[in-house]
C-alpha positions, 0 to 999 in steps of 0.5 A: 126160549131160544138165548143167542149167543153174545157176540164174539168181538165182546166177550174175546171169544172168535168162536162165538158168533149171534144170529144177527151176525150171521143174518147181516152175513147173508145180507152182504155189500147191502147191509155194509152200505147201509151201515156205512150211509147211516154212520156217515149221515148221522155225523153230517147230520151232526154237523148241519144242526150246529152252525156255531161249528160250521163258523167257528171252523171257518172264523180260524183259517179267515183270521190268518188269511186276512189279518196274518197274512196281510202282515206277514206280506211285507216281512215274509218273502216266499222264494221260488220253491217246489211246487210255485215256478214264481214268487208268491205272497204270503197268502197263496203260501199260507192257504194249503196250510190253512186247510190242514188246519180246518182238517186238523181241527176237524179231526179233534172235535171228532176226537171230542164227539167220541168221548162225548158219545163214551160219556153218554153211552152212545157209542156203546150202541155202535160197538156193540153191532154186529159189524166188525169194530173196524168197518165201524171205526172207519165208516166213523172215520169217513164220516167226519172227513166228510165234514171236513170236505164241507168246510174245506170247499166252503174256505176255498169259495171264499178264498176264491173271492179273495183271488187266492187260487191255484194257478196251473195249466189247464187239465188236459184229459185226452189225446193229441195236442194244441189243435190236434187234441180230443178231451176234456180241458179244466181250466183254472182253478177248477183243476186244482180243486179237483187234484186237490180233493184226493190229498185232502181226503187222505190227509184228513184220514191221516189226522181223524185217525190220530184223533180217533186213536186220542178218543181212546185215551181221553177219559174225560171231558174236561181233558180236552182242553189239555190236548188243544194245547200239548197236541193240537197247536204244537202239530199246527205251528211246528210245521211248514203250514205257516213258514217255509222249512229253509226258512226255519232252518236259518233261525233253528236247525232243530226246529227244523228236525222237529217240523220234518218229522211231524206228520202234519207237515207232509200232510200239508205239503201233499196239499200243497203240492196237489193243490198245483196238480203234482203229486210229492211223493215223499208226503204222500208216503208219510201220510199213508204210513201215519194212516196205517199206523194211526188207525191200527192203533185206533181199532186196537185201542177200541178193542175191548179184549185188548185195549184201552177201552177194553181196560175202563169197562167195555164199549161204552168205557163206563165202570165195570158191573 
């Protein structure tokens, strides 16, 4: 009877290569695509089977939109600041921040599911597969973003009937001008719904990578409430999601600096500008840099030979035998 070698990404020996790994190398991109689609589809099915999760994801931003925004409309005026070309109502300003709220809470929900999978041992099945660990974690991350997209566009649909929508000139893809134009013209608000898509994906990846790293630190489900209080809420409230930074500077320069260094602020601003067909280069650079850093930290933390998971007893996070 032949004995297969133990996977090198489990033992830490790069020279050890299992037969299953060599088989997947022969399959090439098709095997990777099947693995990727399986992980993403699992996340989507889990979300669809949890209707209360979908409702709870919409209740929080809708409460802010329909209740708090109505009260703040009379006391908080929004001046003409980029990307807005005129005065806007408070509910128009706060909508990109509420999209960020959906992404943030969905990312933390994915973090919670990772902790649950580690306690039940389901994560062990995923991480001992012959695929590279960075690919498995990235697929898990993209699955969470796919779920977030469903929630974001459901919220935008409700906001559309509340007459909260991007309003900027039609997006023209083609050649020529005026009567000589030849191509496709996408009118508002659909142009904004298209241009905001990559910003939502990128912001969702950044927040999801942060949550993925946090899931390697959280040891038990009971500790998740503390994460909610000390990570999620400070990130959301100490940002430009609810108030412009210039108004925060008027009340507290120190709080303004804290908000400016908050990665969530730049994720919201990236979404805000993309909603009106513009690119905020500073926000894009910060979000991209944070995405690379958080994802790299998460991959390192889930490395059993180096990271935090290995110190707690392997891929499943259980005690060492």
